[in-house]
N, C-alpha and C positions, 0 to 999 in steps of 0.2 A: 382289197385282197380277193373279194369274190370275183371281180373281173379277171384277175390273174388265174384264179381257179378254173375258169371256163376256157382258158386258152390251152393250146397244145404246149407241152413242156418246153419245146424249143423257143416258142414265142414268149412264154412266161419268163423263162430264164433271161432272155435278151432284154425284156422289158424291166425286170427287177434289177438287172445289172445297170441299165440306164438310170433307173430311179436312184440307185445307190450312188452312182457317180454324180448325179445332179444335186442330190441333197447335201453333198459336201461343198458348201459354199459359205462365205462369210455371214450372210444373213441368217441362215438356218443355224449354223454353229454358234453365232453370236447370241441368238435368242436362247438356244439350248443351254449353253454354258453360262450365259448372262443370268438366266433364271436360277441356275444352280448357285452361282455366286451370290445373287441377291437373297436366295433362300438361306444360304449359309449365314449371311449377315443378319437377316431377320431372326433366324433360329438362335444364333449366339446372343444377339441383343435381347431377345425375349427370355433366354435362359438366365442371363445376368439380371434382368428385371422381372424375375419370376412372379412377384406379387401383383404385377399390373394386370388389369383386365385384358383378356385375350392372349396372354403370354403362352399358356399351355397349347392353345390352338395354333399359334404361330410356330411353336416348336414342332408340333405334330405335322403341320403342313410342310415344314422344311424337311422333316424326316421322311414323309411320304414322297416328296420330290426326289430327295437324294437317293433313297433306297429303291423306290418304285419306278423312277424314271432314269436317273443318271446311272445307277449301278446296273439295273436291268439292261439298259442300252449297251453299256461298255462290256458287260460280262456275257450277256445272252444274245444280243442282236448283232453286234459288230463282228465277232469272230465268224459266225455263219455267213455274214455278208462278205467277209474277206475270202472265205472258201468259195462262195458262189462266184466271186469276181474271176477266179481262176478256171472256172468250169466253161468248157466249150459247149454251147447249146446243142450242137449236132453230135456230140460224142455218144457212143452207144448206151452208156449207163446214165445219161443225163436225165431221162424221165424218172428213174428210181431216186437219183440224188435230189432232183427237184421236189419230188413228193415228200421226202424226208425233211428237206429244208423248209418247205412250205408249211407243213404241219407243225413242226417245232417252232419256227419263227413266228407263226401266227399266234400260238399260245402266249409266247413272250410279249408279242406286240399288244395283245389284249391286257396282259398284266401291266405293261407299261402305261397303257391308256388308263387303266384303273388307278395307277399311281398318280398320273397327272390329274385326274378328276378328284381323287382324295386330297391331294395337295391344294388344289384350287378351292375346294369346299372348306377345308380347314382354315386356309388363309382368309377366305371370305368370312367365315364364322368368327375368326379372331378379330377382324376389322369390325364386324357387327357388334361383337361384345365390347371391344375397346371404345366404340362410340356410344356405349351405354344403351344399345338397342336390344340387348338380349341377355 
């Protein structure tokens, strides 16, 4: 994001549009939604088996991924990306629209990253505890 911040608005818009088109592929979407599905299974299984070691951490990890990653992406990142896709980089108001997009999108991207990290740490802690290590 810092590299985009250093670019003129026209170049940054075109680059982000290209990134958004490129990321929509089976590999990335498979990992993204596959992790959500796996997290749902882990969370439900852990909720059903609440008394087992690590179950609370597994449920927490699943909640972090679902809320902090999946929901943030769908609600806060995708709609601005869709609006950006319609923007012509050379239109007169593009720099203002880019500045608004960039600042808002970046905040949500950081929150999404925090959700990913929290989920990974909670799942790891659950594994650690389930194996009797903690």
